[in-house]
C-alpha positions, 0 to 999 in steps of 0.5 A, a space after each residue: 074091885 073084882 066081881 065074884 060069883 060064889 056058888 054055895 052048897 045048896 047051888 045058889 049063886 051070890 054075886 059079890 064085890 071084892 076089893 083089890 088086895 083082899 083075899 077071896 075069903 075076906 070078901 065072902 065072909 064080909 058079904 054074909 055067906 056063912 057057909 065058909 067058916 074060915 076059923 083061922 081068920 085067914 092064917 092058912 092053918 085050918 082049911 075051913 075056907 076050902 073052895 073050888 075055883 073055876 078051872 079056867 081061872 085057877 092060873 089067875 092066882 099065885 101058885 099054891 104054897 106047900 102049907 096050903 097043899 098040906 092042908 088041902 090034903 086033909 080034905 075028903 073033898 079035894 079036887 084038882 081045882 081046890 084052893 083055900 080062899 084065904 090064899 086067893 088075893 084079888 089083884 084088880 083084874 076086872 074079870 069075874 071070878 067064879 068059885 064054889 064052896 066045898 063041902 064041909 069036912 
């Protein structure tokens, strides 16, 4: 299990748990934070699960794929720390992961 601190679009922080092997998107969705639409269900085909990962923790996750990069290019809100939360897999490292939900395109 890993703890996530998820900052929603209003600035409110939510502390949730994420099971090892699950995506960050699944953890956010299953904890009732409805701002993260995740319309494709985690198939890396829609970019509605766009988040900003704390820049000190971005290296914790696997490198961005070309598909993820292409989808993020379609966002008006892309930043250097943008990721699709469906592509961020919790690996069991016990540190806290901090991220913010990006504005909706």
